[in-house]
N, C-alpha and C positions, 0 to 999 in steps of 0.2 A: 548859465551856467555857475556852477557851484568852485569857488577858488579855494587855493589852501590856506588854512588858519593863521598861518605864520609869515608867508611870504605873499601872499594872494596871487600864486601863480595857478594855473589850471591844477585841480588836486588830480591822483593818483591811485593813491591810497585811503581805505580807510579805518581806522584804528579798532579794532576787535572789543576791546575794555569799554570804550566811550565814546565812540562812533568819530570822535577828531579826525578830520580831513588834510591828509599830507599831500604833497609832489614827490619830496625824494626822501631816500634813507635819513639823509643829514635832516630835514624836517622831522620826523617819526620819531629820529632819538632827540632831538631839540624837546619835543612836545615831551617826551617821557621826563624828563629832567625837569622842563618847567612845572609839568600837572603835576608829579609823582605818580604817574601811570605806570602799570605793570605791563601793558598792552597785551596782557592775558583773557580769554573769554571768560566772562562769568556765566558758567554754565547756570548757574542757580538763579540768574537774575530775574523778577518776575516781570512777566511779558503779557501786555493788554490785551483781553480777549480778541477786539478787531485786529489788533498786530498778527496774531499769531496763524501764521501761514507754513505751507508745505516747509520751509526752510528750516523754520523753527522746531517743527516736528521732527525733523532729521536729524539736527542738532540734537536734539531731547533724547531720540535711538540711540545717538551715536554716543553718550554720555552714559547712558546705562549699561551699552556693551561692555565700556571701559570698568566698569563700578561692577561689573560681572567676570571681569578679566582680572581684575585684582583680588580679590574673592578666590576665586580660584585659584591663583597662586601662592596668595596667603595660606591655602588649605593643603599647599605642596611643600611649604617651607622647611627642610629638614629640622631646623631650629629648633619649631616649635610643637607642641602636643596638639593631641589634633582635637581631643575633647576638653581642653583646659585653653586660657586664656596664655599662660606664662609657661616657657620651656617647665621639663619633669625638674630638672635641677633647680629650678627657682621653688617647684612647692616645697622640695624635699627641705630648702632654707626656711620656708613657711613653717612648717613641721616641727622641723628642729627648735625653730625660736619659741613655738608655740607649748612645745615641753617644758620650756625655760622661762616659761611665765614671760616672754617678748610680746608685746602686741605690735611686730609686724606688718606694715602696710605696703603695698607696691603700686607703682603710677603705671599709667597706660603704656603699652609699647612702643617707644619712639623719641619717648620724653628723655630729657637730655640727664637726668639723675635717674633713671632706670636703667639706660645704657651705661653709664659709670660707674653702677653697684657692683665690683667688683668682690662682695662677699660670698661664703662659700661654708657650705656645713658636709663634714665628714664623715659618712656613715660607720667607717669600719672604725673610726676612732671617736666616733660620736663627739665629734669638737667642730665649732664655730668659726671661722677666722672671717672676722669684719673689715669693711672697708671703714675708716674714719674722717670726718672731717671735723678740724680745728678752726676753731674761729677766735681772735685776739683783739680784741674791740679796743683797747689800749694803745693798739700799734695801727691804727688807720683800719681796724675788719683786717687785716692780715687774713689768710687763708691756709693753711695746709693739708694734705690730704695722707694718709697710712692705708696702702693697696689690701694687706692682708695682718690683722692682730689678732692672736689667739686670745678668744674670751677667757681664757686662765688666768693671763697677766695681772697683775695688778694696774688699776688705773694710775698710780702713781709714775709706774715704768713705760706704760703706755705715753703717759706724758714728756717722760725725761726724756726722749728723740730729740724735744724742741725746746723743752725748758727745763735748765739744771743750774746747782752753782756753780758750777766748771765754766757753763757759757758765760757767765757774768764778765769774766775775764775779757771776752773776747770784744773788741768795742764796736767791732762793724756787724755783728750779731744785732739783726732786727727786733731781737726778741728780749734784747740785754737787762729792761727794765723787768722784766717779768722774772729772771735770771738771778738782780740783783735782791729783788724782794721777793725770794721762793719760799722764806716762809709764809708769807701772807696768801699764797695761791691757791685758788678755789676755782673750782671745774661746774659748771650749771648746765643744765642739758633742758632745750624748752620743751615745755609741755604741750603736746600735739592733738590737743581738743577741737572742734568746733565751735565756733562761739566766747572759746575764752584764749584770748591771744596775752604774749609775754607772759607767761606766768614759768619760773624755772622750778627746775630741783636739783638740788644741793646734793651733788654728790661725793661720795669717799673716797677720798683718795687711796687709803690702805686697804681698799675690798677689790675684788676681781672685778675684771669687767662686765661679767655674769653676773654678779652681785649686783651693779650697778644697774646694770638695765631689767632688772626685775620690776614689772609692772610699768613699763615706759613703754610709750607710745611712741613708736620708730615709722620713720617715709624712708624707705630703702635700704639707708645705712645711717650708722646713730652722728650726732653733730654735736660737739661740745663746744662751750664757752668758756672762755679763760678768763678769769678777772683777778684782781686783788680783794680781800679781804674788806681795805676799807671804801671799795666800790658796792658792796653788796646792799647798800640800801637802795644803789638806782634801780633794783631788780625787785621783781613780784616774785615771793619764792611760796612754793608749795606748803603749806604750814605740816606738820609730820601727823597731829590727828589725823589730819584728811585722808594722806595715801599710806601709811602703817597699816590699816586693818585691811587694806587691799591684797598691799606687800606680804602681810601673814598669812593670808587664804592661800595664795600662790604657793609658797613655800612650801604650807602644811602639803598641797597638792603636788608637789613636786618630792615630798618625802615619801609620801604612800604611793606614789609611783614608782619610784626606787624598789622599796619594800616589795611590792606587788612582782615586779620583775627579779628581783633576786629570789624570791619563791618560787616563778614558776623556771628559773634556771635550776633549782633544787630539782624541781620534779621530773625536768629532763635528765 
């Protein structure tokens, strides 16, 4: 007779995940907590050939039916485009960003940053409104978000919502250290490239958000790191001679595209 693995009474249940035997729901719950077991059967677990029987075959068929049903449901989902991985509005945003020279990348559907992205492209006004993420390292990496910010605003005006000289008077403001040293505030943007970590672009506060994002790699939405000028030596800054040629090519392409657009409008 096989006994319960906890109280040694005659077992009545067997864990679908690990096969641990228990005699009651109390012992089952204690097993999950003690052994950190989910209790959910692992449908992809390796099974030896000599242990493969009709029951295992039935489990595999049932698993494939669930997968097929989920694929069918995803195809019928009205929020997604049948021929694309992302909804159409996301594709519009990608195209709008490309015209502006922004290398915008999207994460797979279901990931948290993909679901948080509220950035949109207004075709009628030819305007992108970005979701912005602000990280303040000098305040224990406090992070703030802006849901919808026009690309035509100056970066300084975007930052003004969180840091401004007037806020230095508020002693309870968590960012008062930045406000008190407002003249030394710098905004950095991490260079999102595979194999190159912790390199940052130094942004221009008196340029628009659109101009600051030219030739930058953006994953879902821009993420800015706000530091003080005295702390720049702690960061690896991308040199201008490495970045400017790419930016100039993109700016030239944008200008040519605008000229062609005006020329086509005159013809029409």
